[in-house]
C-alpha positions in Angstrom: -4.2 -7.0 -30.7 -6.0 -9.1 -28.0 -2.6 -10.0 -26.6 -1.7 -6.3 -26.2 -4.9 -5.6 -24.4 -4.4 -8.6 -22.1 -0.9 -7.7 -21.3 -1.8 -4.0 -20.5 -4.6 -5.2 -18.3 -2.2 -7.6 -16.4 0.4 -4.7 -15.9 -2.3 -2.4 -14.7 -3.7 -5.1 -12.3 -0.1 -5.7 -11.0 0.2 -2.0 -10.2 -3.0 -2.1 -8.3 -1.7 -5.0 -6.2 1.6 -3.2 -5.6 -0.4 -0.1 -4.5 -2.4 -2.2 -2.1 0.7 -3.8 -0.7 2.0 -0.2 -0.1 -1.2 0.8 1.6 -1.0 -2.1 3.9 2.5 -1.1 5.0 0.9 2.1 6.4 -1.7 0.0 8.5 0.2 -0.1 11.8 0.7 -3.4 13.5 2.0 -3.7 17.1 5.5 -4.3 15.9 8.1 -1.6 14.8 8.4 -1.4 11.0 10.4 1.4 9.4 7.9 1.2 6.4 5.4 2.8 8.6 7.2 6.1 8.0 7.3 5.8 4.2 4.4 8.3 3.7 5.8 10.9 6.1 7.5 13.8 4.4 9.5 16.5 6.1 10.5 20.0 4.8 14.1 19.7 3.8 15.2 23.2 2.8 11.9 23.9 1.3 11.4 20.5 -0.5 9.1 17.8 0.9 11.3 14.8 1.4 10.8 11.3 2.7 12.2 10.8 6.3 14.4 7.9 5.0 16.3 10.3 2.7 17.3 12.7 5.6 17.8 10.1 8.4 18.6 6.5 9.2 15.6 4.7 10.5 16.4 1.4 12.3 14.3 -0.9 14.4 15.6 -0.7 17.9 13.6 -3.4 19.4 10.3 -5.1 18.7 8.3 -2.0 19.7 10.4 1.0 18.9 12.3 2.7 16.0 15.3 5.0 16.3 15.7 7.8 13.9 19.1 9.4 13.4 19.0 12.5 11.3 22.1 13.1 9.1 21.9 16.9 10.2 21.2 17.9 13.7 18.9 20.9 12.7 16.5 18.2 11.1 15.6 16.7 14.6 12.7 19.2 15.4 11.5 19.1 11.7 11.2 15.3 11.7 9.6 15.3 15.1 7.0 17.8 13.8 6.3 15.8 10.7 5.7 12.6 12.6 3.3 14.4 15.1 1.4 16.0 12.1 1.0 12.6 10.3 -2.1 10.6 11.3 0.0 7.6 12.6 -0.8 8.3 16.2 2.9 8.1 17.3 4.6 10.3 19.8 8.3 10.8 19.2 10.8 11.2 22.1 14.0 13.1 21.4 17.2 12.1 23.1 20.0 14.7 21.8 20.4 13.9 18.0 18.3 10.7 18.2 14.5 10.4 17.9 12.9 7.4 19.6 9.5 6.3 18.3 7.8 3.9 20.6 5.1 1.8 19.1 2.2 1.7 21.5 0.5 -1.8 22.1 -2.6 -2.3 20.2 -5.8 -2.7 22.1 -8.5 -5.1 20.8 -10.4 -2.1 19.7 -7.6 -0.4 17.7 -6.9 -3.9 16.2 -10.4 -4.0 14.9 -10.2 -0.5 13.6 -7.0 -1.4 11.7 -8.6 -4.6 10.3 -11.6 -2.5 9.0 -9.0 0.0 7.5 -7.2 -3.1 5.8 -10.4 -4.5 4.5 -11.4 -1.1 3.1 -8.0 -0.9 1.3 -8.4 -4.5 -0.1 -11.9 -3.6 -1.4 -10.4 -0.5 -3.2 -7.9 -2.8 -4.8 -10.6 -5.3 -5.9 -12.6 -2.5 -7.4 -9.7 -1.2 -9.3 -8.9 -4.7 -10.7 -12.5 -5.1 -11.8 -12.6 -1.7 -13.5 -9.5 -2.7 -15.5 -11.4 -5.9 -16.4 -14.4 -3.8 -17.5 -12.1 -1.4 -19.6 -10.4 -4.5 -21.4 -13.9 -6.2 -21.9 -15.4 -2.9 -23.4 -12.3 -2.7 -25.7 -13.0 -6.2 -26.9 -16.7 -5.3 -27.6 -15.5 -2.3 -29.6 -13.3 -4.4 -31.7 -16.1 -6.9 -32.2 -18.4 -4.0 -33.5 -15.7 -2.7 -35.8 -15.3 -6.4 -37.0 -11.6 -6.4 -36.2 -12.1 -9.7 -34.2 -14.7 -12.6 -34.3 -17.4 -13.3 -31.8 -15.4 -16.5 -30.6 -12.1 -14.4 -30.3 -14.1 -11.8 -28.2 -15.7 -14.4 -26.0 -12.3 -16.3 -25.5 -10.5 -13.0 -24.6 -13.3 -12.1 -22.1 -12.9 -15.6 -20.5 -9.2 -15.0 -20.4 -9.7 -11.6 -18.8 -12.0 -13.1 -16.3 -9.3 -15.7 -15.3 -6.7 -13.0 -14.9 -9.0 -10.9 -12.7 -9.8 -14.0 -10.5 -6.1 -14.6 -10.2 -5.4 -11.0 -9.0 -8.5 -10.8 -6.8 -7.2 -14.0 -5.2 -3.9 -12.4 -4.5 -5.6 -9.3 -2.9 -7.5 -11.6 -0.6 -4.2 -13.5 0.3 -2.6 -10.1 1.2 -5.6 -9.2 3.3 -5.5 -12.5 5.1 -1.9 -12.0 6.0 -2.4 -8.4 7.2 -5.4 -9.6 9.3 -3.3 -12.5 10.9 -0.5 -10.0 11.4 -2.9 -7.5 13.2 -4.4 -10.1 15.4 -1.0 -11.3 16.8 -0.5 -10.1 20.3 
């Protein structure tokens, strides 16, 4: 029973870490990266659809993306969706291709993006700690119902703390990588 709780907590912590990595993809660096458009949805015949499912998105050079819609009538729809998103990007249309230049980041915007990244990392840490709290309260409930001994409960809580420390360390590593990436000129 303790193993099941531990395994469930580990899976949930892993999902929190994955979610944080996805959130970091949306924090823009100065370089072109197609992942920045992952959260942008376009109206494809009445259905919200990710841009990557209606167009090819390629890195043209270090500071620009090229978007080639599969259907010509999607060009203005994609353009509108990018403008509506809060990415701060201005698409330029050239026939059936949309060019998306990535503006160079100023020192001020870099610091804002670092704040945003730190905020996302803190949400990840809180999520992981909440999972630990849930598991520990389950252990306490099992102890009250005398389904496990006090020693088993204490051992399980120690193991849960080690797991929590491991995942929080991974969150810190992801944040450090993102901060380094953001500070590169």
